[in-house]
GUKOL-368680 format. One record per atom (N, C-alpha, C): residue number from 1; chain; x, y, z. Coordinates in Angstrom, 3 decimals, padded with zeros to 6 digits. Atoms other than C-alpha are relative to their C-alpha. Layout:
// residues N
     k   c          x          y          z
   NUM   A          X          Y          Z
...
END
This chain:
// residues 188
     k   c          x          y          z
     1   A   -001.326    000.485    000.352
     1   A   -005.468    021.710    023.040
     1   A    000.264    000.297   -001.475
     2   A   -000.371   -000.339    001.372
     2   A   -003.652    022.819    019.896
     2   A    000.051   -001.237   -000.888
     3   A   -000.138    001.045    001.020
     3   A   -004.009    020.703    016.772
     3   A    001.029    000.460   -001.009
     4   A   -000.892   -000.313    001.102
     4   A   -001.450    020.525    013.996
     4   A   -000.762   -000.219   -001.296
     5   A    000.765    000.030    001.237
     5   A   -003.108    021.347    010.690
     5   A    000.935    000.245   -001.172
     6   A   -000.793   -000.145    001.217
     6   A   -001.341    020.795    007.382
     6   A   -000.886    000.648   -001.055
     7   A    000.754   -000.694    001.043
     7   A   -002.546    023.259    004.737
     7   A    000.899    000.189   -001.213
     8   A   -000.797   -000.068    001.222
     8   A   -001.249    022.927    001.176
     8   A   -000.934    000.018   -001.210
     9   A    000.688    000.079    001.285
     9   A   -002.321    023.295   -002.439
     9   A    000.846   -000.852   -000.931
    10   A   -000.682    000.803    001.010
    10   A   -001.462    020.768   -005.132
    10   A   -000.722    000.160   -001.332
    11   A    000.640    000.104    001.314
    11   A   -002.145    020.376   -008.829
    11   A   -000.776   -001.311   -000.045
    12   A    000.721    001.270    000.166
    12   A   -004.422    017.598   -010.074
    12   A    000.950   -001.190   -000.061
    13   A   -000.974    001.090    000.073
    13   A   -001.287    015.537   -010.703
    13   A    000.916   -000.057    001.224
    14   A   -000.651    000.170   -001.291
    14   A   -000.108    015.988   -007.100
    14   A    001.208    000.857    000.297
    15   A   -001.182   -000.824   -000.217
    15   A    002.574    018.658   -007.429
    15   A   -000.328    001.228    000.859
    16   A    000.164   -001.162   -000.870
    16   A    002.909    021.286   -004.677
    16   A    000.822    001.186   -000.491
    17   A   -000.744   -001.057    000.694
    17   A    005.373    023.278   -006.825
    17   A    000.199   -000.453   -001.438
    18   A   -000.431    000.339    001.350
    18   A    006.346    023.432   -010.450
    18   A    001.475   -000.367    000.028
    19   A   -001.424    000.343    000.061
    19   A    009.833    022.399   -011.636
    19   A    000.892    001.240    000.106
    20   A   -001.034   -001.047    000.032
    20   A    013.028    024.442   -011.325
    20   A   -000.267    001.131    000.991
    21   A    000.210   -000.984   -001.069
    21   A    012.420    026.203   -008.006
    21   A    001.234    000.880    000.117
    22   A   -001.085   -000.966   -000.158
    22   A    014.504    029.364   -007.598
    22   A   -000.561    001.222    000.719
    23   A    000.465   -001.247   -000.627
    23   A    014.350    032.764   -005.926
    23   A   -001.000    000.703   -000.913
    24   A    000.892   -000.658    000.954
    24   A    012.731    034.135   -009.099
    24   A   -001.314   -000.757   -000.146
    25   A    001.186    000.865    000.107
    25   A    010.293    031.192   -009.330
    25   A   -000.114   -000.825    001.272
    26   A    000.052    000.661   -001.309
    26   A    009.745    030.364   -005.655
    26   A   -000.956   -001.184    000.021
    27   A    000.951    001.113    000.108
    27   A    006.832    028.087   -006.604
    27   A    000.364   -000.907   -001.176
    28   A   -000.401    000.754    001.180
    28   A    008.773    026.603   -009.533
    28   A   -000.639    000.600   -001.244
    29   A    000.539   -000.514    001.261
    29   A    008.084    027.308   -013.187
    29   A   -001.461   -000.436   -000.136
    30   A    001.431    000.272    000.120
    30   A    004.297    027.570   -013.565
    30   A   -000.717   -000.236    001.323
    31   A    000.586    000.325   -001.299
    31   A    003.750    026.931   -009.860
    31   A   -000.905    001.062    000.589
    32   A    000.871   -001.071   -000.506
    32   A    002.154    030.322   -009.168
    32   A   -001.466   -000.267   -000.325
    33   A    001.377    000.319    000.385
    33   A   -000.951    028.983   -010.944
    33   A   -000.716   -000.817    001.078
    34   A    000.606    000.762   -001.097
    34   A   -001.502    026.733   -007.914
    34   A   -000.840    000.886    000.910
    35   A    000.660   -000.879   -000.962
    35   A   -002.590    029.739   -005.870
    35   A   -000.952    001.014   -000.630
    36   A    000.954   -000.924    000.621
    36   A   -004.825    031.506   -008.398
    36   A   -001.332    000.026    000.738
    37   A    001.277    000.071   -000.723
    37   A   -007.839    030.327   -006.379
    37   A   -000.006    000.949    001.198
    38   A   -000.075   -000.861   -001.186
    38   A   -006.614    032.379   -003.393
    38   A   -000.312    001.452   -000.351
    39   A    000.111   -001.402    000.378
    39   A   -006.679    035.644   -005.327
    39   A   -001.201    000.300   -000.905
    40   A    001.170   -000.186    000.856
    40   A   -009.889    035.142   -007.333
    40   A   -001.185    000.576    000.753
    41   A    001.208   -000.598   -000.561
    41   A   -013.414    036.387   -006.717
    41   A   -001.051   -001.014    000.423
    42   A    000.988    001.012   -000.332
    42   A   -015.199    033.076   -006.151
    42   A   -000.270   -000.015    001.512
    43   A    000.319   -000.037   -001.436
    43   A   -017.057    033.155   -002.790
    43   A    000.507   -001.233    000.770
    44   A   -000.502    001.209   -000.661
    44   A   -016.093    029.543   -001.994
    44   A    001.490    000.125    000.259
    45   A   -001.445   -000.146   -000.148
    45   A   -012.405    030.224   -002.609
    45   A    000.344    001.067    001.042
    46   A   -000.255   -001.065   -000.974
    46   A   -012.536    033.454   -000.601
    46   A   -000.218   -000.506    001.427
    47   A    000.307    000.538   -001.325
    47   A   -014.132    031.654    002.360
    47   A    001.074   -000.986    000.445
    48   A   -001.039    000.979   -000.331
    48   A   -011.606    028.800    002.220
    48   A    001.319    000.703    000.312
    49   A   -001.247   -000.729   -000.239
    49   A   -008.652    031.211    001.966
    49   A   -000.025    000.674    001.370
    50   A    000.128   -000.673   -001.296
    50   A   -009.936    033.167    004.968
    50   A    000.037   -001.012    001.143
    51   A    000.069    001.008   -001.053
    51   A   -010.530    029.971    006.950
    51   A    001.361   -000.627    000.327
    52   A   -001.303    000.631   -000.223
    52   A   -006.896    028.838    006.586
    52   A    000.674    000.484    001.272
    53   A   -000.637   -000.520   -001.206
    53   A   -005.735    031.106    009.390
    53   A   -000.966    000.195    001.163
    54   A    000.984   -000.149   -001.074
    54   A   -008.960    031.147    011.431
    54   A    000.286   -001.017    001.114
    55   A   -000.246    000.878   -001.139
    55   A   -008.353    029.721    014.897
    55   A    001.446   -000.467    000.101
    56   A   -001.411    000.389    000.016
    56   A   -004.617    029.468    014.189
    56   A    000.806    001.035    000.787
    57   A   -000.806   -000.898   -000.811
    57   A   -002.104    030.917    016.642
    57   A    001.459    000.058   -000.391
    58   A   -001.400    000.021    000.441
    58   A    001.204    030.006    014.964
    58   A    000.115   -000.863   -001.248
    59   A   -000.294    000.773    001.216
    59   A    002.697    028.589    011.752
    59   A    001.359   -000.673    000.141
    60   A   -001.306    000.643    000.145
    60   A    005.523    026.183    011.013
    60   A    000.294   -000.093   -001.490
    61   A   -000.461    000.132    001.380
    61   A    007.474    026.397    007.757
    61   A    001.416   -000.573    000.031
    62   A   -001.367    000.472    000.139
    62   A    010.672    024.792    006.526
    62   A    000.917    001.131   -000.428
    63   A   -000.986   -001.028    000.320
    63   A    013.851    026.702    005.880
    63   A   -000.035    000.371   -001.483
    64   A    000.050   -000.308    001.430
    64   A    013.568    026.400    002.090
    64   A   -001.188    000.897   -000.316
    65   A    001.182   -000.837    000.234
    65   A    010.018    027.791    002.079
    65   A    000.249    001.409    000.530
    66   A   -000.336   -001.297   -000.583
    66   A    011.200    030.589    004.359
    66   A    000.920    000.791   -000.924
    67   A   -000.995   -000.711    000.804
    67   A    014.233    031.466    002.233
    67   A   -000.551    000.442   -001.353
    68   A    000.591   -000.357    001.292
    68   A    012.239    031.432   -001.009
    68   A   -001.166    000.967    000.153
    69   A    001.203   -000.803   -000.187
    69   A    009.146    033.120    000.456
    69   A    000.227    001.423    000.468
    70   A   -000.193   -001.326   -000.591
    70   A    010.537    036.072    002.402
    70   A    000.176    001.108   -001.042
    71   A   -000.116   -001.084    000.985
    71   A    011.620    038.065   -000.682
    71   A   -001.335    000.364   -000.657
    72   A    001.305   -000.260    000.619
    72   A    008.053    037.752   -002.031
    72   A   -001.006    000.515    001.029
    73   A    000.941   -000.407   -001.046
    73   A    006.094    038.055    001.231
    73   A    000.391    001.330    000.620
    74   A   -000.534   -001.140   -000.749
    74   A    008.322    040.721    002.805
    74   A   -000.580    000.074    001.399
    75   A    000.632    000.111   -001.314
    75   A    006.763    039.523    006.061
    75   A   -000.092   -001.487    000.327
    76   A    000.346    001.385   -000.282
    76   A    005.716    036.323    007.804
    76   A   -001.168   -000.374   -000.914
    77   A    001.045    000.345    000.973
    77   A    003.286    034.301    005.616
    77   A   -001.414    000.394    000.433
    78   A    001.239   -000.508   -000.595
    78   A    000.336    035.124    007.924
    78   A    000.420    000.899    001.153
    79   A   -000.405   -000.856   -001.128
    79   A    000.314    037.802    010.636
    79   A   -000.044   -000.786    001.320
    80   A   -000.059    000.897   -001.157
    80   A    001.186    035.110    013.178
    80   A    001.461   -000.323    000.296
    81   A   -001.341    000.501   -000.270
    81   A    004.294    033.889    014.978
    81   A    000.284   -001.177   -000.935
    82   A   -000.349    001.047    000.951
    82   A    006.111    031.648    012.489
    82   A    001.300   -000.670    000.430
    83   A   -001.154    000.794   -000.381
    83   A    008.471    028.876    013.501
    83   A    000.609   -000.575   -001.276
    84   A   -000.727    000.501    001.165
    84   A    011.111    028.000    010.906
    84   A    000.834   -001.190    000.446
    85   A   -000.747    001.211   -000.310
    85   A    012.406    024.442    011.089
    85   A    001.305    000.028   -000.778
    86   A   -001.306   -000.152    000.629
    86   A    016.145    024.685    010.396
    86   A    001.052   -000.726    000.821
    87   A   -001.121    000.614   -000.712
    87   A    019.459    023.082    011.326
    87   A    000.962    001.058    000.535
    88   A   -000.889   -001.097   -000.351
    88   A    021.052    026.488    011.884
    88   A   -000.593    000.792    001.164
    89   A    000.467   -000.822   -001.111
    89   A    020.823    028.419    015.150
    89   A    000.053    001.464   -000.414
    90   A    000.102   -001.400    000.403
    90   A    019.602    031.913    014.328
    90   A   -000.853    000.751    001.018
    91   A    000.859   -000.786   -000.896
    91   A    018.134    034.740    016.430
    91   A   -001.358    000.250   -000.664
    92   A    001.314   -000.355    000.534
    92   A    014.458    035.597    016.055
    92   A    000.149    001.179   -000.948
    93   A   -000.041   -001.076    000.993
    93   A    013.777    037.891    013.095
    93   A   -001.352    000.689   -000.039
    94   A    001.241   -000.764   -000.022
    94   A    011.116    040.562    013.585
    94   A   -000.334    000.473   -001.416
    95   A    000.483   -000.464    001.295
    95   A    009.053    041.323    010.484
    95   A   -001.083    001.045    000.248
    96   A    001.036   -001.028   -000.146
    96   A    006.180    043.784    009.854
    96   A   -001.090   -000.413    000.990
    97   A    001.171    000.372   -000.798
    97   A    003.351    041.798    011.461
    97   A    000.280   -001.013    001.097
    98   A   -000.402    000.904   -001.079
    98   A    005.176    039.248    013.645
    98   A    001.457   -000.387   -000.236
    99   A   -001.414    000.374    000.094
    99   A    008.466    037.353    013.879
    99   A    000.166   -001.442   -000.444
   100   A   -000.438    001.364    000.276
   100   A    010.225    034.280    012.556
   100   A    000.806   -000.459    001.208
   101   A   -000.787    000.626   -001.066
   101   A    011.554    031.961    015.281
   101   A    000.663   -001.224   -000.610
   102   A   -000.762    001.070    000.644
   102   A    014.268    029.550    014.127
   102   A    000.275   -001.097    001.020
   103   A   -000.078    001.122   -000.934
   103   A    014.198    026.103    015.732
   103   A    000.552   -001.213   -000.728
   104   A   -000.578    001.215    000.575
   104   A    016.152    022.904    015.123
   104   A   -000.741   -001.225    000.532
   105   A    000.657    001.250   -000.375
   105   A    014.277    019.591    015.128
   105   A   -001.510    000.114    000.086
   106   A    001.469   -000.001    000.000
   106   A    010.628    018.676    014.737
   106   A   -000.591    000.094    001.396
   107   A    000.607   -000.122   -001.339
   107   A    009.892    018.094    018.453
   107   A    000.114    001.417    000.572
   108   A   -000.181   -001.361   -000.506
   108   A    011.350    021.503    019.361
   108   A   -000.877    000.993   -000.757
   109   A    000.851   -000.892    000.799
   109   A    009.464    023.186    016.493
   109   A   -001.459   -000.104    000.438
   110   A    001.390    000.197   -000.443
   110   A    006.151    021.666    017.595
   110   A   -000.211    000.621    001.380
   111   A    000.110   -000.558   -001.350
   111   A    006.770    022.598    021.229
   111   A   -000.047    001.522   -000.034
   112   A   -000.056   -001.465    000.086
   112   A    007.674    026.195    020.341
   112   A   -001.264    000.562   -000.651
   113   A    001.207   -000.480    000.683
   113   A    004.754    026.611    017.924
   113   A   -001.224   -000.116    000.902
   114   A    001.153    000.158   -000.909
   114   A    002.254    025.225    020.458
   114   A    000.057    001.007    001.136
   115   A   -000.167   -001.018   -001.038
   115   A    003.667    027.525    023.121
   115   A   -000.467    001.360   -000.521
   116   A    000.387   -001.274    000.605
   116   A    003.206    030.504    020.778
   116   A   -001.490    000.056   -000.326
   117   A    001.414    000.055    000.397
   117   A   -000.274    029.358    019.680
   117   A   -000.951    000.027    001.183
   118   A    000.892    000.075   -001.159
   118   A   -001.643    028.928    023.197
   118   A   -001.058   -001.066   -000.223
   119   A    001.104    000.941    000.206
   119   A   -005.060    027.287    022.899
   119   A   -000.385   -000.146   -001.472
   120   A    000.347    000.041    001.417
   120   A   -005.196    027.913    019.146
   120   A    000.811   -001.073   -000.728
   121   A   -000.653    001.027    000.802
   121   A   -004.114    025.547    016.375
   121   A    001.319    000.504   -000.575
   122   A   -001.264   -000.285    000.670
   122   A   -000.732    025.377    014.642
   122   A   -000.152   -000.423   -001.452
   123   A    000.095    000.252    001.430
   123   A   -000.653    025.597    010.843
   123   A    001.368   -000.418   -000.529
   124   A   -001.224    000.480    000.636
   124   A    002.031    023.479    009.168
   124   A   -000.157    000.285   -001.486
   125   A    000.144   -000.434    001.381
   125   A    002.563    025.100    005.777
   125   A    000.972   -000.682   -000.947
   126   A   -000.924    000.693    000.902
   126   A    005.492    023.127    004.461
   126   A    001.248    000.790   -000.253
   127   A    000.328    000.694    001.219
   127   A    006.968    022.923    001.879
   127   A   -000.215   -001.497    000.144
   128   A    000.337    001.416    000.107
   128   A    006.478    019.358    000.764
   128   A    000.847   -000.870    000.911
   129   A   -000.871    000.816   -000.839
   129   A    009.482    017.931    002.607
   129   A   -000.417    000.081    001.461
   130   A    000.444   -000.184   -001.389
   130   A    008.336    019.397    005.928
   130   A   -001.349   -000.689    000.202
   131   A    001.312    000.647   -000.095
   131   A    004.766    018.229    005.277
   131   A    000.155   -001.512    000.122
   132   A   -000.210    001.447   -000.034
   132   A    005.985    014.687    004.610
   132   A    000.624   -000.439    001.322
   133   A   -000.611    000.344   -001.283
   133   A    008.172    014.675    007.734
   133   A   -001.037   -000.010    001.128
   134   A    001.019   -000.084   -001.047
   134   A    005.222    015.737    009.907
   134   A   -001.026   -001.130   -000.130
   135   A    000.929    001.124    000.206
   135   A    002.875    013.157    008.335
   135   A    000.680   -001.298    000.422
   136   A   -000.732    001.217   -000.362
   136   A    005.527    010.434    008.695
   136   A    000.171   -000.155    001.507
   137   A   -000.147    000.037   -001.458
   137   A    005.955    011.361    012.370
   137   A   -001.339   -000.168    000.711
   138   A    001.327    000.172   -000.608
   138   A    002.195    011.000    012.931
   138   A   -000.469    001.214    000.773
   139   A    000.308   -001.212   -000.757
   139   A    001.891    014.608    014.092
   139   A   -001.184    000.798   -000.532
   140   A    001.052   -000.811    000.626
   140   A   -000.770    015.961    011.711
   140   A   -001.382   -000.502    000.434
   141   A    001.361    000.322   -000.429
   141   A   -004.318    016.068    013.086
   141   A   -001.021    000.208   -001.109
   142   A    000.956   -000.334    001.058
   142   A   -006.005    017.560    010.030
   142   A    000.773    000.463   -001.226
   143   A   -000.596   -000.447    001.263
   143   A   -005.134    018.104    006.362
   143   A   -001.035    000.854   -000.723
   144   A    000.833   -000.883    000.814
   144   A   -006.615    021.053    004.496
   144   A    000.683    000.077   -001.361
   145   A   -000.619    000.140    001.312
   145   A   -005.827    020.228    000.898
   145   A   -000.865    000.665   -001.053
   146   A    000.668   -000.619    001.143
   146   A   -006.783    022.480   -001.978
   146   A    000.662   -000.556   -001.251
   147   A   -000.504    000.579    001.242
   147   A   -006.432    020.814   -005.357
   147   A   -000.362    000.952   -001.127
   148   A    000.217   -000.944    001.089
   148   A   -005.986    023.413   -008.069
   148   A   -000.342   -000.778   -001.265
   149   A    000.449    000.673    001.220
   149   A   -007.703    022.450   -011.330
   149   A    000.965    000.269   -001.150
   150   A   -001.045   -000.140    001.016
   150   A   -004.442    022.462   -013.269
   150   A    000.874   -001.249    000.022
   151   A   -001.023    001.048    000.067
   151   A   -001.816    019.957   -014.389
   151   A    001.351    000.686   -000.170
   152   A   -001.336   -000.592    000.115
   152   A    001.829    020.896   -013.819
   152   A    000.959   -000.922   -000.745
   153   A   -000.835    000.942    000.734
   153   A    003.415    017.736   -015.221
   153   A    001.347   -000.295    000.627
   154   A   -001.299    000.201   -000.633
   154   A    006.545    018.125   -013.101
   154   A    000.084    000.943    001.193
   155   A   -000.196   -000.833   -001.177
   155   A    007.785    019.648   -009.868
   155   A    000.256   -000.869    001.212
   156   A   -000.154    000.740   -001.248
   156   A    007.758    018.508   -006.253
   156   A   -001.386   -000.466    000.439
   157   A    001.290    000.556   -000.439
   157   A    004.934    016.178   -005.233
   157   A   -000.150    000.158    001.514
   158   A    000.271   -000.193   -001.415
   158   A    003.304    016.777   -001.881
   158   A    000.201   -001.279    000.804
   159   A   -000.043    001.234   -000.791
   159   A    003.013    013.157   -000.747
   159   A    000.848   -001.079   -000.664
   160   A   -000.843    000.924    000.744
   160   A    005.851    011.537   -002.702
   160   A    000.830   -000.928    000.879
   161   A   -000.926    000.760   -000.847
   161   A    007.936    010.265    000.223
   161   A   -000.622   -000.406    001.336
   162   A    000.630    000.406   -001.257
   162   A    005.456    008.980    002.789
   162   A    000.429   -001.405    000.396
   163   A   -000.350    001.306   -000.547
   163   A    006.677    006.137    004.977
   163   A   -001.208   -000.615    000.696
   164   A    001.243    000.454   -000.632
   164   A    003.326    005.918    006.746
   164   A   -001.162    000.668   -000.722
   165   A    001.199   -000.578    000.616
   165   A   -000.146    006.487    005.374
   165   A   -001.121   -000.046    001.026
   166   A    001.046   -000.023   -001.022
   166   A   -002.583    007.601    008.056
   166   A   -001.376   -000.215   -000.621
   167   A    001.385    000.050    000.434
   167   A   -006.245    006.827    007.790
   167   A   -000.543    001.412   -000.050
   168   A    000.569   -001.336    000.159
   168   A   -008.299    009.800    006.696
   168   A   -001.510   -000.066    000.016
   169   A    001.450   -000.141   -000.044
   169   A   -011.853    010.845    007.423
   169   A   -000.349    001.358   -000.594
   170   A    000.380   -001.257    000.638
   170   A   -013.494    013.480    005.218
   170   A   -000.882    000.807    000.938
   171   A    000.774   -000.942   -000.807
   171   A   -014.728    016.451    007.227
   171   A   -000.862    000.848   -000.918
   172   A    000.765   -000.780    000.969
   172   A   -015.744    018.557    004.231
   172   A    000.682   -000.048   -001.356
   173   A   -000.475   -000.044    001.378
   173   A   -015.382    018.839    000.475
   173   A   -000.860    000.995   -000.755
   174   A    000.733   -000.977    000.804
   174   A   -016.332    021.758   -001.751
   174   A    000.874    000.456   -001.145
   175   A   -000.739   -000.382    001.193
   175   A   -015.353    023.052   -005.150
   175   A   -000.427    001.359   -000.524
   176   A    000.266   -001.216    000.761
   176   A   -015.117    026.217   -007.181
   176   A    000.451   -000.297   -001.423
   177   A   -000.483    000.193    001.368
   177   A   -014.179    026.735   -010.806
   177   A    001.513   -000.234   -000.044
   178   A   -001.457    000.075    000.013
   178   A   -010.489    026.872   -009.826
   178   A    000.603   -001.090    000.875
   179   A   -000.593    000.958   -000.936
   179   A   -010.038    024.345   -007.010
   179   A   -001.061   -000.820    000.727
   180   A    000.802    000.833   -000.893
   180   A   -011.468    021.540   -004.925
   180   A    000.682    000.038    001.359
   181   A   -000.540   -000.188   -001.342
   181   A   -011.025    022.040   -001.187
   181   A   -000.470   -001.139    000.896
   182   A    000.294    001.113   -000.888
   182   A   -010.833    019.065    001.165
   182   A    000.496    000.301    001.398
   183   A   -000.454    000.007   -001.388
   183   A   -010.664    018.977    004.936
   183   A   -000.095   -001.445    000.444
   184   A   -000.100    001.414   -000.368
   184   A   -009.521    015.573    006.150
   184   A    000.584   -000.122    001.396
   185   A   -000.508    000.269   -001.345
   185   A   -009.073    014.411    009.743
   185   A    000.805   -001.284   -000.065
   186   A   -000.799    001.221   -000.016
   186   A   -006.297    011.910    010.322
   186   A   -000.524   -000.927    001.096
   187   A    000.425    001.030   -000.951
   187   A   -007.192    008.661    012.060
   187   A    001.233   -000.799    000.370
   188   A   -001.225    000.696   -000.406
   188   A   -004.329    007.219    014.110
   188   A   -000.090   -001.505   -000.213
END
């Protein structure tokens, strides 16, 4: 059975983006530093980055992440079917390695992503608003949180608007020079 896995990176002070998000600064001013661990040479970081899509059959992203990301990615974020949670009805959009599917409403997005994933997991990538909506709805089975060893001081916090706080059980924890990587299972 497919699990919903939330995978995000934050700064030490809890920001998933820097301030002043725009097309030019899709991660906000200074926010690109959050993902330096993904592109470095550290074996731990390389293994964690590779593991993010292992066993995953589909992704879910929000419309803002989609709109800001596509000009930079020029593709889907991973070579997987990607469901875009939006209020607008749009036709599927074929990219280089797979397609974006536009769906309205969380239940429909989850259903479509699980259908596309088959027996594999679904990766909820966010942004922060989508992540919070999924946590608040009690839909997340596992959180893969990478905490970049930086302070942003401002931006959008990952868990700023939680109405519910699920119990968490640590599955694993490991660090590199650039980030600490946590895998946490939610406890209903």
